[in-house]
N, C-alpha and C positions, 0 to 999 in steps of 0.2 A: 527526661525528667522535668517536672514542672517547677522544681525549686521550692515546692511547698514543704513546710515542716510538718512531719506527722504529728498527730495529736499525742499528748502525754499518755503513757501506758495506763495509768489509773482512770483516764477518761474513756479509753477504749475497753478496758477490762476492770470495771469497778469491783468485781468479785475478788480481786487480788489485793484490795486495800488492807485487809487484816493480815494477809500473808506478808506484804511489804513491811508493815509495822513490826511484825514478828521478827523478820530478818534484821531490821535495824536494831532492835532491842537485843536480839540473841547475840550479835557480834560484840556487845559490850559486857556480856555476862562472864562470870567465873565459870570454871568447869562444872561445879555443882549446879549453878544457876542455869547453865545451858542445858544440862541433862534434865533437870526438874521442869523447866519451862517447856522444853520440847515434848517430854512425855505427857505433860498436862494438856498441851494443845492436841496431841494425838488422841488422848483419852476423850477430849471434848468432841473432836471430829467423829470418832467412832460412836459416841452417844448421839450426835446429830444424825448420823447415818441411820442408826437404829430407829430414832424418832421418825425419820422420813419414811421408813419402810413399814413399821408396825401400824396397825389400825389405830387411829387417833382415839384417845379416851383414857379413862382412869386406870384401866388395867395396864396399858403401856406405860403410863406415868409411874405407876407403882413398881413396875419391873426395873425402870431406869434410874429412879431417884428416890431419896428418902432413906430413913434408917433401915438397914438390912435389905436394901433393894437387891434382888437376885442378879441384876445386870448393872449394879452400881459400881462395881470394881473394874479397873482397867483390864485385868486379866480376863474377866468374864466377857467384857465387850470385845476383846480381841478374838476370843474363841467363838462367840456366837455370831459375830459378823462374818467370820470365816465359814462357820458351819452353814450359814444362810447364803453363802456365795456372794457376799457383799464386798469382800476383799479377796485378793488372789493369794495363792500359796506363798509367793515371794513377799507380799505385803504382810501376811500373817507372820512369816518368819522374822522379818525385820521389826515388826511391832512387838513381837515376843522378846526379841533380844533387847530392844530399847527399853521395854518394861523391866527386864532383869537388871540392866545397867542402872535404870532409875532406882530400883530397890537397893542396889549397892550404894549409890550416892545418898539416898534418903536415910539409910539405916547404919552406914559406916562412916564415922566422922572423918576418917583418914582416906576415904576412897579417892582415887585419882586415875587419870588416863594412863599413868605410869604403871599401874598394877597389872601384872601379867594376865590375870583372869579377865579384866576389862579389855586389855589389848586383844586377847583371843576372841572375845565376843564381838568387838568392833571389826576385827578382820573378817568375821563371818557374815557381816551385813551385806546383803545382795546389792543394794543400791548405793553403797559407799564409793567414794573416789578411791582409786587404787594407784599404787606407785606405777610410774611409767617412765622409762628412760632415765633421765636425770632428775625427775621430779619425785621426791619422797613425800608421801601423805602421812601426816602424823595421826596418831590414834584419835586425837580430838577432831582432826579433819575428817577422818573416816566416819566418826559418829555424826558430826554436824552435817556432812553431805548426805548421809543416809536419812537422818531425821528430817532434814529440810526437804529432801526429795519425796519422802513418804507423806509429809504434811502437804506438800504441793499436790501430790497425787490425790489425796483425800479431800482437798479443799472444796471441790465441786461434787464430790461423791453424794452428799445428801440430796443435791438437786436431781441428779440422775437416778438415784435409788427411789426418790419420791415419785418418779414417773411409773414405777412398778409397785407402788404401795399395796400392801395386802388389803384385801376387802373381805367382808363377810360373805359367806357362801352357805348354801343349803346342802346338807349332806344326806345321802340316802340312809335309810334305817337298815 
């Protein structure tokens, strides 16, 4: 070993800057804040993935944003990114569960990670931390590890999806 200190993570991986800021902020949030912020970031990453894949132009813009945009809702973005092969079955499942949990916290004033329905949904998340040996993972821990893992998975997805962006083609009659 040369004794040289490795460069800081954000210097070698600048694309993680937003992710690191998200983590710092997320750990200070209430249960409701954690759920709403995580879901919002996932929704935004799915929109960016679709923007990177669709042909650039007004039609794509109208699909994704604005009043009554067909792909303007989190649920629509989850389904269409999956149908287009831009997210995996497991990512689709976890995004769908996170969306449902987000709806509970957004529309039910008393929603909590102590609610049995939310506990069951968090337990079904594929990428959540699980109990092991003497370590028990709380429902909030299951949610946060799954949401954080999915966000990390999707952070660079728009970049890679953009390499396979759709293009105009001529179709036979």
